[in-house]
GUDO-767576 format. One record per residue (C-alpha): residue number from 1; residue in three letters; x, y, z. Coordinates in steps of 0.1 Angstrom, whole numbers, plus 5000, padded with zeros to 4 digits. Each point is the difference from the previous one (the first is absolute). Example, Ala and Ser with C-alpha at 12.3 -4.5 7.8 and 13.67 -1.06 7.14 Angstrom:
REM residues 2
site n->1&res->ALA&x->5123&y->4955&z->5078
site n->2&res->SER&x->5014&y->5034&z->4993
END
This chain:
REM residues 457
site n->1&res->UNK&x->5068&y->5194&z->5402
site n->2&res->UNK&x->4983&y->5028&z->4981
site n->3&res->UNK&x->5013&y->5034&z->4990
site n->4&res->UNK&x->4982&y->5031&z->5013
site n->5&res->UNK&x->4988&y->5010&z->4965
site n->6&res->UNK&x->5003&y->4973&z->4974
site n->7&res->UNK&x->4999&y->5005&z->4962
site n->8&res->UNK&x->4967&y->4981&z->5001
site n->9&res->UNK&x->4986&y->5025&z->5024
site n->10&res->UNK&x->5010&y->5028&z->4977
site n->11&res->UNK&x->4984&y->4983&z->4969
site n->12&res->UNK&x->4968&y->4991&z->5018
site n->13&res->UNK&x->4996&y->5037&z->5012
site n->14&res->UNK&x->4998&y->5011&z->4963
site n->15&res->UNK&x->4996&y->4970&z->4977
site n->16&res->UNK&x->4990&y->5019&z->4969
site n->17&res->UNK&x->5033&y->5017&z->5000
site n->18&res->UNK&x->5017&y->4967&z->4992
site n->19&res->UNK&x->4975&y->4987&z->4974
site n->20&res->UNK&x->5012&y->4999&z->4965
site n->21&res->UNK&x->4975&y->5009&z->4973
site n->22&res->UNK&x->4996&y->4979&z->4968
site n->23&res->UNK&x->4993&y->5017&z->4967
site n->24&res->UNK&x->4976&y->4978&z->4980
site n->25&res->UNK&x->5000&y->5022&z->4969
site n->26&res->UNK&x->5007&y->4976&z->4971
site n->27&res->UNK&x->5024&y->5023&z->4982
site n->28&res->UNK&x->5018&y->5008&z->5032
site n->29&res->UNK&x->5004&y->4962&z->5008
site n->30&res->UNK&x->5015&y->4994&z->4966
site n->31&res->UNK&x->5022&y->5031&z->5001
site n->32&res->UNK&x->5015&y->4990&z->5034
site n->33&res->UNK&x->5007&y->4965&z->4989
site n->34&res->UNK&x->5017&y->5011&z->4968
site n->35&res->UNK&x->5020&y->5026&z->5018
site n->36&res->UNK&x->5012&y->4982&z->5031
site n->37&res->UNK&x->5000&y->4963&z->4991
site n->38&res->UNK&x->5032&y->4985&z->4987
site n->39&res->UNK&x->4999&y->4986&z->4964
site n->40&res->UNK&x->5002&y->4965&z->5014
site n->41&res->UNK&x->4968&y->5005&z->5019
site n->42&res->UNK&x->4981&y->5018&z->4973
site n->43&res->UNK&x->5005&y->4973&z->4974
site n->44&res->UNK&x->4974&y->4975&z->5012
site n->45&res->UNK&x->4968&y->5017&z->4986
site n->46&res->UNK&x->4978&y->4975&z->4981
site n->47&res->UNK&x->4971&y->5023&z->4990
site n->48&res->UNK&x->5000&y->5027&z->4973
site n->49&res->UNK&x->4988&y->5025&z->5026
site n->50&res->UNK&x->5008&y->4997&z->5038
site n->51&res->UNK&x->4976&y->4981&z->5022
site n->52&res->UNK&x->4998&y->5016&z->5034
site n->53&res->UNK&x->4984&y->4981&z->5029
site n->54&res->UNK&x->4985&y->5018&z->5029
site n->55&res->UNK&x->4984&y->4972&z->5020
site n->56&res->UNK&x->4992&y->4963&z->5000
site n->57&res->UNK&x->4976&y->4977&z->5018
site n->58&res->UNK&x->5000&y->4962&z->4997
site n->59&res->UNK&x->5004&y->4992&z->4963
site n->60&res->UNK&x->4992&y->5035&z->4988
site n->61&res->UNK&x->5020&y->5032&z->4992
site n->62&res->UNK&x->4991&y->5036&z->4994
site n->63&res->UNK&x->5021&y->5026&z->4982
site n->64&res->UNK&x->5004&y->5036&z->5009
site n->65&res->UNK&x->4970&y->5009&z->4977
site n->66&res->UNK&x->4977&y->4975&z->5019
site n->67&res->UNK&x->4999&y->4973&z->4972
site n->68&res->UNK&x->4996&y->4965&z->5014
site n->69&res->UNK&x->5020&y->4969&z->4988
site n->70&res->UNK&x->5000&y->4963&z->5007
site n->71&res->UNK&x->5035&y->4992&z->5009
site n->72&res->UNK&x->5013&y->4971&z->4980
site n->73&res->UNK&x->5037&y->5005&z->5008
site n->74&res->UNK&x->5001&y->5004&z->5038
site n->75&res->UNK&x->5028&y->5026&z->4997
site n->76&res->UNK&x->5022&y->4974&z->4983
site n->77&res->UNK&x->4986&y->4973&z->5023
site n->78&res->UNK&x->5009&y->5018&z->5033
site n->79&res->UNK&x->4965&y->5007&z->5013
site n->80&res->UNK&x->4991&y->4964&z->5006
site n->81&res->UNK&x->4969&y->5003&z->5022
site n->82&res->UNK&x->4986&y->5034&z->4989
site n->83&res->UNK&x->5004&y->5037&z->5006
site n->84&res->UNK&x->4993&y->5015&z->5034
site n->85&res->UNK&x->4995&y->4965&z->5015
site n->86&res->UNK&x->4988&y->5007&z->5035
site n->87&res->UNK&x->5020&y->4971&z->5015
site n->88&res->UNK&x->5032&y->5013&z->4985
site n->89&res->UNK&x->4993&y->5036&z->5008
site n->90&res->UNK&x->4992&y->4993&z->5036
site n->91&res->UNK&x->5032&y->4979&z->5004
site n->92&res->UNK&x->5021&y->5027&z->4985
site n->93&res->UNK&x->4985&y->5028&z->5020
site n->94&res->UNK&x->5004&y->4981&z->5033
site n->95&res->UNK&x->5036&y->4992&z->4992
site n->96&res->UNK&x->5009&y->5034&z->4988
site n->97&res->UNK&x->4986&y->5016&z->5031
site n->98&res->UNK&x->5022&y->4977&z->5021
site n->99&res->UNK&x->5033&y->5001&z->4981
site n->100&res->UNK&x->5006&y->5006&z->4963
site n->101&res->UNK&x->5033&y->4982&z->4996
site n->102&res->UNK&x->5022&y->4976&z->5019
site n->103&res->UNK&x->5032&y->4990&z->4983
site n->104&res->UNK&x->5009&y->4963&z->5001
site n->105&res->UNK&x->5029&y->5006&z->5024
site n->106&res->UNK&x->4972&y->5003&z->5026
site n->107&res->UNK&x->4971&y->4976&z->5006
site n->108&res->UNK&x->4964&y->5006&z->4993
site n->109&res->UNK&x->4972&y->4974&z->5001
site n->110&res->UNK&x->4980&y->5009&z->4969
site n->111&res->UNK&x->5026&y->4990&z->4973
site n->112&res->UNK&x->5007&y->4968&z->5019
site n->113&res->UNK&x->4963&y->4992&z->5002
site n->114&res->UNK&x->4998&y->5006&z->4962
site n->115&res->UNK&x->5030&y->4977&z->4994
site n->116&res->UNK&x->4983&y->4973&z->5020
site n->117&res->UNK&x->4967&y->5004&z->4983
site n->118&res->UNK&x->5017&y->5000&z->4965
site n->119&res->UNK&x->5020&y->4969&z->5006
site n->120&res->UNK&x->4968&y->4982&z->5011
site n->121&res->UNK&x->4987&y->5004&z->4964
site n->122&res->UNK&x->5029&y->4979&z->4987
site n->123&res->UNK&x->5004&y->4962&z->4998
site n->124&res->UNK&x->5003&y->4988&z->5036
site n->125&res->UNK&x->5027&y->4974&z->4990
site n->126&res->UNK&x->5026&y->5027&z->4999
site n->127&res->UNK&x->5014&y->5024&z->5026
site n->128&res->UNK&x->4995&y->5035&z->4986
site n->129&res->UNK&x->5014&y->5034&z->5010
site n->130&res->UNK&x->4994&y->5036&z->4987
site n->131&res->UNK&x->5021&y->5029&z->4990
site n->132&res->UNK&x->4979&y->5032&z->4995
site n->133&res->UNK&x->5009&y->5026&z->4974
site n->134&res->UNK&x->4986&y->5032&z->4987
site n->135&res->UNK&x->4989&y->4988&z->4966
site n->136&res->UNK&x->5000&y->4970&z->4977
site n->137&res->UNK&x->5031&y->5011&z->4981
site n->138&res->UNK&x->5019&y->5002&z->5032
site n->139&res->UNK&x->4988&y->4965&z->5009
site n->140&res->UNK&x->5012&y->4987&z->4966
site n->141&res->UNK&x->5034&y->5015&z->5007
site n->142&res->UNK&x->5001&y->4983&z->5034
site n->143&res->UNK&x->4990&y->4967&z->4986
site n->144&res->UNK&x->5028&y->5003&z->4974
site n->145&res->UNK&x->5025&y->5008&z->5026
site n->146&res->UNK&x->4987&y->4971&z->5022
site n->147&res->UNK&x->5002&y->4975&z->4972
site n->148&res->UNK&x->5037&y->5008&z->4993
site n->149&res->UNK&x->5009&y->5002&z->5037
site n->150&res->UNK&x->4983&y->4966&z->5008
site n->151&res->UNK&x->5013&y->4980&z->4971
site n->152&res->UNK&x->5034&y->5017&z->4994
site n->153&res->UNK&x->4992&y->5000&z->4963
site n->154&res->UNK&x->4996&y->5030&z->4977
site n->155&res->UNK&x->4979&y->4991&z->4970
site n->156&res->UNK&x->4962&y->5006&z->5001
site n->157&res->UNK&x->4973&y->4990&z->4975
site n->158&res->UNK&x->4969&y->5021&z->4991
site n->159&res->UNK&x->4974&y->4999&z->4974
site n->160&res->UNK&x->4995&y->5020&z->4968
site n->161&res->UNK&x->4970&y->5024&z->5004
site n->162&res->UNK&x->5005&y->5001&z->5038
site n->163&res->UNK&x->4996&y->5032&z->5020
site n->164&res->UNK&x->5015&y->5001&z->5035
site n->165&res->UNK&x->5005&y->5036&z->5006
site n->166&res->UNK&x->5020&y->5031&z->4990
site n->167&res->UNK&x->5029&y->5001&z->5026
site n->168&res->UNK&x->5035&y->4990&z->4988
site n->169&res->UNK&x->4996&y->4964&z->5012
site n->170&res->UNK&x->4964&y->4995&z->4991
site n->171&res->UNK&x->5005&y->5016&z->4966
site n->172&res->UNK&x->5028&y->4975&z->4994
site n->173&res->UNK&x->4976&y->4971&z->5002
site n->174&res->UNK&x->4973&y->5017&z->4980
site n->175&res->UNK&x->4996&y->4986&z->4965
site n->176&res->UNK&x->4982&y->5028&z->4982
site n->177&res->UNK&x->5021&y->5026&z->4982
site n->178&res->UNK&x->4977&y->5029&z->5008
site n->179&res->UNK&x->5008&y->4996&z->5037
site n->180&res->UNK&x->5038&y->4996&z->4996
site n->181&res->UNK&x->5022&y->5031&z->4998
site n->182&res->UNK&x->5028&y->5003&z->4976
site n->183&res->UNK&x->5028&y->4994&z->5025
site n->184&res->UNK&x->5019&y->4970&z->5012
site n->185&res->UNK&x->4978&y->4981&z->5025
site n->186&res->UNK&x->5010&y->4972&z->5023
site n->187&res->UNK&x->5020&y->4972&z->4985
site n->188&res->UNK&x->4993&y->4963&z->5002
site n->189&res->UNK&x->4963&y->5002&z->4989
site n->190&res->UNK&x->4988&y->4975&z->4974
site n->191&res->UNK&x->4966&y->5003&z->4984
site n->192&res->UNK&x->4980&y->4970&z->4988
site n->193&res->UNK&x->4968&y->4998&z->4979
site n->194&res->UNK&x->4968&y->5006&z->5019
site n->195&res->UNK&x->4976&y->4972&z->4995
site n->196&res->UNK&x->4973&y->5022&z->4984
site n->197&res->UNK&x->4974&y->4977&z->4986
site n->198&res->UNK&x->4987&y->5026&z->4976
site n->199&res->UNK&x->5031&y->5018&z->4988
site n->200&res->UNK&x->5030&y->4980&z->5013
site n->201&res->UNK&x->5028&y->4993&z->4976
site n->202&res->UNK&x->4995&y->4962&z->5003
site n->203&res->UNK&x->4962&y->5003&z->4997
site n->204&res->UNK&x->4977&y->4982&z->5024
site n->205&res->UNK&x->5015&y->4972&z->5021
site n->206&res->UNK&x->5023&y->4995&z->5030
site n->207&res->UNK&x->5031&y->4980&z->4992
site n->208&res->UNK&x->5017&y->5024&z->4976
site n->209&res->UNK&x->4999&y->5028&z->5026
site n->210&res->UNK&x->5014&y->4977&z->5027
site n->211&res->UNK&x->5028&y->4990&z->4975
site n->212&res->UNK&x->5008&y->5037&z->4997
site n->213&res->UNK&x->5009&y->5000&z->5037
site n->214&res->UNK&x->5023&y->4970&z->4996
site n->215&res->UNK&x->5017&y->5018&z->4970
site n->216&res->UNK&x->5004&y->5032&z->5019
site n->217&res->UNK&x->5017&y->4982&z->5029
site n->218&res->UNK&x->5022&y->4979&z->4978
site n->219&res->UNK&x->5012&y->5026&z->4976
site n->220&res->UNK&x->4995&y->5034&z->5018
site n->221&res->UNK&x->5012&y->4992&z->5036
site n->222&res->UNK&x->5028&y->4980&z->5017
site n->223&res->UNK&x->4974&y->4973&z->5006
site n->224&res->UNK&x->4991&y->5013&z->5035
site n->225&res->UNK&x->4976&y->5029&z->5005
site n->226&res->UNK&x->4987&y->5022&z->5028
site n->227&res->UNK&x->4963&y->4996&z->4990
site n->228&res->UNK&x->4972&y->5009&z->4977
site n->229&res->UNK&x->4973&y->5027&z->5002
site n->230&res->UNK&x->4965&y->4991&z->4987
site n->231&res->UNK&x->4967&y->5018&z->5000
site n->232&res->UNK&x->4973&y->4972&z->5001
site n->233&res->UNK&x->4979&y->5025&z->4980
site n->234&res->UNK&x->5020&y->5028&z->4982
site n->235&res->UNK&x->4983&y->5032&z->5009
site n->236&res->UNK&x->5014&y->5030&z->4980
site n->237&res->UNK&x->5009&y->4973&z->4974
site n->238&res->UNK&x->4963&y->4998&z->4992
site n->239&res->UNK&x->4985&y->4974&z->5024
site n->240&res->UNK&x->5020&y->4970&z->4987
site n->241&res->UNK&x->4996&y->4969&z->5022
site n->242&res->UNK&x->5025&y->4972&z->5002
site n->243&res->UNK&x->4984&y->4968&z->4988
site n->244&res->UNK&x->4994&y->4971&z->5024
site n->245&res->UNK&x->5032&y->4982&z->5008
site n->246&res->UNK&x->5024&y->5029&z->4991
site n->247&res->UNK&x->5007&y->5011&z->5035
site n->248&res->UNK&x->5006&y->4964&z->5011
site n->249&res->UNK&x->5023&y->4993&z->4971
site n->250&res->UNK&x->5019&y->5033&z->5004
site n->251&res->UNK&x->5004&y->4995&z->5037
site n->252&res->UNK&x->5015&y->4965&z->4994
site n->253&res->UNK&x->5026&y->5013&z->4976
site n->254&res->UNK&x->5009&y->5031&z->5021
site n->255&res->UNK&x->5005&y->4979&z->5031
site n->256&res->UNK&x->5021&y->4974&z->4981
site n->257&res->UNK&x->5023&y->5029&z->4991
site n->258&res->UNK&x->5004&y->5011&z->5036
site n->259&res->UNK&x->4976&y->5029&z->4997
site n->260&res->UNK&x->4969&y->5012&z->5019
site n->261&res->UNK&x->4965&y->5005&z->4986
site n->262&res->UNK&x->4987&y->5036&z->5003
site n->263&res->UNK&x->4964&y->5007&z->4993
site n->264&res->UNK&x->4988&y->5035&z->4994
site n->265&res->UNK&x->4964&y->5004&z->5013
site n->266&res->UNK&x->5001&y->5038&z->5001
site n->267&res->UNK&x->4971&y->5001&z->4976
site n->268&res->UNK&x->4984&y->4966&z->5002
site n->269&res->UNK&x->5000&y->4995&z->5037
site n->270&res->UNK&x->4975&y->5007&z->5028
site n->271&res->UNK&x->4971&y->4981&z->4984
site n->272&res->UNK&x->4999&y->5018&z->4967
site n->273&res->UNK&x->4999&y->4968&z->4979
site n->274&res->UNK&x->4967&y->4990&z->5018
site n->275&res->UNK&x->5014&y->4967&z->5010
site n->276&res->UNK&x->5026&y->5002&z->5027
site n->277&res->UNK&x->5019&y->5027&z->5019
site n->278&res->UNK&x->5030&y->4993&z->4977
site n->279&res->UNK&x->5000&y->4992&z->4963
site n->280&res->UNK&x->5028&y->4974&z->5004
site n->281&res->UNK&x->4977&y->4978&z->5019
site n->282&res->UNK&x->4981&y->4991&z->4968
site n->283&res->UNK&x->5031&y->4981&z->4988
site n->284&res->UNK&x->5004&y->4981&z->5033
site n->285&res->UNK&x->5035&y->5012&z->5006
site n->286&res->UNK&x->5018&y->5017&z->5029
site n->287&res->UNK&x->5025&y->5028&z->4991
site n->288&res->UNK&x->5030&y->5008&z->5021
site n->289&res->UNK&x->4993&y->5037&z->5000
site n->290&res->UNK&x->4969&y->5020&z->4993
site n->291&res->UNK&x->5000&y->5037&z->4992
site n->292&res->UNK&x->4969&y->5021&z->5011
site n->293&res->UNK&x->4989&y->5036&z->4997
site n->294&res->UNK&x->4973&y->5022&z->4984
site n->295&res->UNK&x->4967&y->4985&z->5014
site n->296&res->UNK&x->5017&y->4991&z->5033
site n->297&res->UNK&x->4993&y->5035&z->5013
site n->298&res->UNK&x->4970&y->5011&z->4980
site n->299&res->UNK&x->5019&y->5030&z->4988
site n->300&res->UNK&x->5022&y->5006&z->5030
site n->301&res->UNK&x->5037&y->4995&z->4991
site n->302&res->UNK&x->5011&y->4965&z->5010
site n->303&res->UNK&x->5018&y->4970&z->4986
site n->304&res->UNK&x->5012&y->4967&z->5013
site n->305&res->UNK&x->5022&y->4971&z->4993
site n->306&res->UNK&x->4988&y->4968&z->5015
site n->307&res->UNK&x->5027&y->4974&z->5001
site n->308&res->UNK&x->5008&y->4966&z->5014
site n->309&res->UNK&x->5018&y->5006&z->5032
site n->310&res->UNK&x->5032&y->4981&z->4991
site n->311&res->UNK&x->5004&y->5021&z->4969
site n->312&res->UNK&x->4993&y->5033&z->5017
site n->313&res->UNK&x->5028&y->4992&z->5025
site n->314&res->UNK&x->5025&y->5007&z->4973
site n->315&res->UNK&x->4995&y->5037&z->5008
site n->316&res->UNK&x->5005&y->4997&z->5038
site n->317&res->UNK&x->5036&y->5012&z->5001
site n->318&res->UNK&x->4995&y->5032&z->4979
site n->319&res->UNK&x->4981&y->5031&z->5009
site n->320&res->UNK&x->4971&y->5006&z->4976
site n->321&res->UNK&x->4968&y->5019&z->5003
site n->322&res->UNK&x->4976&y->5022&z->4981
site n->323&res->UNK&x->4992&y->5033&z->5018
site n->324&res->UNK&x->4963&y->4998&z->5000
site n->325&res->UNK&x->4998&y->4962&z->4997
site n->326&res->UNK&x->4978&y->4987&z->5029
site n->327&res->UNK&x->4986&y->5035&z->5006
site n->328&res->UNK&x->4972&y->4994&z->5025
site n->329&res->UNK&x->4974&y->5021&z->4982
site n->330&res->UNK&x->5004&y->4981&z->4967
site n->331&res->UNK&x->5001&y->4967&z->5019
site n->332&res->UNK&x->4968&y->5009&z->5018
site n->333&res->UNK&x->4985&y->5005&z->4966
site n->334&res->UNK&x->5014&y->4966&z->4990
site n->335&res->UNK&x->4984&y->4983&z->5029
site n->336&res->UNK&x->4966&y->5015&z->4992
site n->337&res->UNK&x->5004&y->4988&z->4964
site n->338&res->UNK&x->5004&y->4964&z->5010
site n->339&res->UNK&x->4969&y->5002&z->5023
site n->340&res->UNK&x->4978&y->5016&z->4974
site n->341&res->UNK&x->5010&y->4975&z->4973
site n->342&res->UNK&x->4991&y->4971&z->5024
site n->343&res->UNK&x->4970&y->5014&z->5018
site n->344&res->UNK&x->4984&y->5014&z->4968
site n->345&res->UNK&x->5007&y->4969&z->4979
site n->346&res->UNK&x->5018&y->5021&z->4974
site n->347&res->UNK&x->5018&y->4971&z->4984
site n->348&res->UNK&x->4967&y->4984&z->4991
site n->349&res->UNK&x->4987&y->5034&z->4989
site n->350&res->UNK&x->5030&y->5004&z->4977
site n->351&res->UNK&x->4991&y->4966&z->4985
site n->352&res->UNK&x->4963&y->5007&z->4994
site n->353&res->UNK&x->5003&y->5035&z->4988
site n->354&res->UNK&x->5032&y->4994&z->4981
site n->355&res->UNK&x->4983&y->4971&z->4981
site n->356&res->UNK&x->4971&y->5023&z->4990
site n->357&res->UNK&x->5024&y->5027&z->4988
site n->358&res->UNK&x->5021&y->4975&z->4981
site n->359&res->UNK&x->4968&y->4987&z->4983
site n->360&res->UNK&x->4993&y->5036&z->4989
site n->361&res->UNK&x->5034&y->5002&z->4984
site n->362&res->UNK&x->4995&y->4967&z->4983
site n->363&res->UNK&x->4967&y->5014&z->4987
site n->364&res->UNK&x->5018&y->5030&z->4986
site n->365&res->UNK&x->5025&y->4976&z->4984
site n->366&res->UNK&x->4972&y->4984&z->4981
site n->367&res->UNK&x->4987&y->5034&z->4990
site n->368&res->UNK&x->5032&y->5018&z->4990
site n->369&res->UNK&x->5027&y->4983&z->4979
site n->370&res->UNK&x->5027&y->5023&z->5013
site n->371&res->UNK&x->5000&y->4981&z->5032
site n->372&res->UNK&x->5025&y->4971&z->4994
site n->373&res->UNK&x->5001&y->4985&z->5035
site n->374&res->UNK&x->4981&y->5003&z->5033
site n->375&res->UNK&x->5016&y->4985&z->5031
site n->376&res->UNK&x->5001&y->5002&z->5037
site n->377&res->UNK&x->4988&y->4987&z->5033
site n->378&res->UNK&x->4981&y->5016&z->5029
site n->379&res->UNK&x->5005&y->5038&z->4999
site n->380&res->UNK&x->5031&y->4999&z->4978
site n->381&res->UNK&x->4990&y->4998&z->4963
site n->382&res->UNK&x->5008&y->5015&z->4966
site n->383&res->UNK&x->4990&y->5004&z->4964
site n->384&res->UNK&x->5028&y->5001&z->4974
site n->385&res->UNK&x->4994&y->5020&z->4969
site n->386&res->UNK&x->5014&y->4989&z->4966
site n->387&res->UNK&x->4996&y->5012&z->4965
site n->388&res->UNK&x->4995&y->4964&z->4987
site n->389&res->UNK&x->4992&y->4970&z->5021
site n->390&res->UNK&x->5020&y->4976&z->4978
site n->391&res->UNK&x->5033&y->5020&z->5000
site n->392&res->UNK&x->4993&y->5014&z->5035
site n->393&res->UNK&x->5016&y->5033&z->4989
site n->394&res->UNK&x->4997&y->5023&z->5031
site n->395&res->UNK&x->4977&y->5030&z->4997
site n->396&res->UNK&x->5016&y->5026&z->5024
site n->397&res->UNK&x->4985&y->5031&z->4983
site n->398&res->UNK&x->4965&y->4986&z->5001
site n->399&res->UNK&x->5006&y->4991&z->5037
site n->400&res->UNK&x->5010&y->5035&z->5007
site n->401&res->UNK&x->4967&y->5012&z->4984
site n->402&res->UNK&x->4979&y->4974&z->5019
site n->403&res->UNK&x->5017&y->5010&z->5032
site n->404&res->UNK&x->4989&y->5036&z->4996
site n->405&res->UNK&x->4964&y->4989&z->4992
site n->406&res->UNK&x->4999&y->4978&z->5032
site n->407&res->UNK&x->5006&y->5032&z->5020
site n->408&res->UNK&x->4974&y->5018&z->4981
site n->409&res->UNK&x->4975&y->4973&z->5009
site n->410&res->UNK&x->5009&y->5000&z->5037
site n->411&res->UNK&x->5026&y->4973&z->5004
site n->412&res->UNK&x->5035&y->5002&z->5013
site n->413&res->UNK&x->5020&y->4972&z->4985
site n->414&res->UNK&x->5036&y->4995&z->4987
site n->415&res->UNK&x->5018&y->4994&z->4968
site n->416&res->UNK&x->5029&y->4976&z->5005
site n->417&res->UNK&x->5022&y->4973&z->4985
site n->418&res->UNK&x->5033&y->5003&z->4982
site n->419&res->UNK&x->4982&y->5012&z->4969
site n->420&res->UNK&x->4975&y->5023&z->5020
site n->421&res->UNK&x->4971&y->4982&z->4983
site n->422&res->UNK&x->4984&y->4984&z->5030
site n->423&res->UNK&x->4970&y->5013&z->5019
site n->424&res->UNK&x->5006&y->4991&z->5037
site n->425&res->UNK&x->4970&y->4997&z->5023
site n->426&res->UNK&x->5008&y->4996&z->5037
site n->427&res->UNK&x->4974&y->5016&z->5022
site n->428&res->UNK&x->5001&y->5001&z->5038
site n->429&res->UNK&x->4989&y->4967&z->5017
site n->430&res->UNK&x->4968&y->5018&z->5013
site n->431&res->UNK&x->4985&y->5005&z->4965
site n->432&res->UNK&x->4964&y->4987&z->5000
site n->433&res->UNK&x->4979&y->4980&z->4975
site n->434&res->UNK&x->4978&y->5031&z->4997
site n->435&res->UNK&x->5030&y->5017&z->4983
site n->436&res->UNK&x->5001&y->4975&z->4972
site n->437&res->UNK&x->4972&y->5014&z->4978
site n->438&res->UNK&x->5016&y->5034&z->5001
site n->439&res->UNK&x->5034&y->4985&z->4991
site n->440&res->UNK&x->4984&y->4982&z->4971
site n->441&res->UNK&x->4982&y->5031&z->4987
site n->442&res->UNK&x->5032&y->5022&z->5004
site n->443&res->UNK&x->5024&y->4975&z->4984
site n->444&res->UNK&x->4976&y->4993&z->4971
site n->445&res->UNK&x->4995&y->5038&z->4994
site n->446&res->UNK&x->5038&y->5004&z->5000
site n->447&res->UNK&x->5005&y->4974&z->4973
site n->448&res->UNK&x->4971&y->5015&z->4980
site n->449&res->UNK&x->5018&y->5033&z->5001
site n->450&res->UNK&x->5032&y->4984&z->4990
site n->451&res->UNK&x->4983&y->4984&z->4969
site n->452&res->UNK&x->4983&y->5033&z->4991
site n->453&res->UNK&x->5033&y->5018&z->4999
site n->454&res->UNK&x->5018&y->4973&z->4980
site n->455&res->UNK&x->4982&y->4992&z->4967
site n->456&res->UNK&x->5025&y->4971&z->4993
site n->457&res->UNK&x->4990&y->4980&z->5031
END
């Protein structure tokens, strides 16, 4: 059935009438944002002057003035396989031309295909199912609700220095004060020391951090817990990896207390570590629930909670959905992401190029005393700035200066960590070995500028 004159007929008869113009004047862009954005959305501006992007291609970005940058942040790790990736673009265009949205009360094959293809990336010994969300923070919220629903317990453990999102629930399990608002958040959250082998409160080692979990359960809970959230590699926290054996030891303790083990792979997943699809596989463990987002859609809004079927069944009797979760356009992008990672060998590429970039950072550490630690794996790495290598006193002001210089020399990076003294380097998985010399030149020039501006260094 078709109406005599549809709205599409009207638009196609005069398409220019419905096209919205975009004003690319720098001052106008800044003015509109300052005028019409809420304070909560204006606050997250890392550079001293705004950086305005007009286009991107693969691992490169261009601002509104035409300046080119090597992207070493991937839009906070969202653009996993590169800007304007033709496989993603075609998949999105084809799906958008068919139907833009199909709520989960109706059936559509594309999200179901993605769920099948995602679960195939997980250990075959378990029966996995998927709940799609709009974002990683929503996925964390769902995982929190699932843990409490499945176990019937309330208390949840999380790590100091963890970042899980900014929604009410995700913020409650985030262990960095800068991301926690000055209000009462969810109850029943216990924080334990993160096993940071550079800056952890117990120093290097494993057992003292596992003992902290025992103490938290014994003294801060009824003895039974709903679960524990762990990032295998803390992202916003400054690329802090759990040491070998920590996940296994934590999982043992959590399960003994009746809880489930929830791994947050929002930043570390989809091959970014250069070893496996998921960072938790490096510790030879199997979580009960895995939270995914960011790189899953290469910039299109999508998140997912992958859970063991018997755990997910706890939500069977209650109505729960996210409005745009399982959106077919975003899921089409997600399917393309998986294929490009596999067919273009991007996990191996992350390993090779990431190793080369990490070696550059280690070379800088030998050259510049302000770098206290260099760490990372694959395309997830960091350099931590300190005023003194012995005391490890953080150097946030110097980090802010260095951050501005990296932009000047054509890099887009990130300053992160609870002390804002960590240079975070996380390029798209498609970055090439040919980019390494430019990266080295730019990062070296940035440190030279930092030293030139600080006579005391």
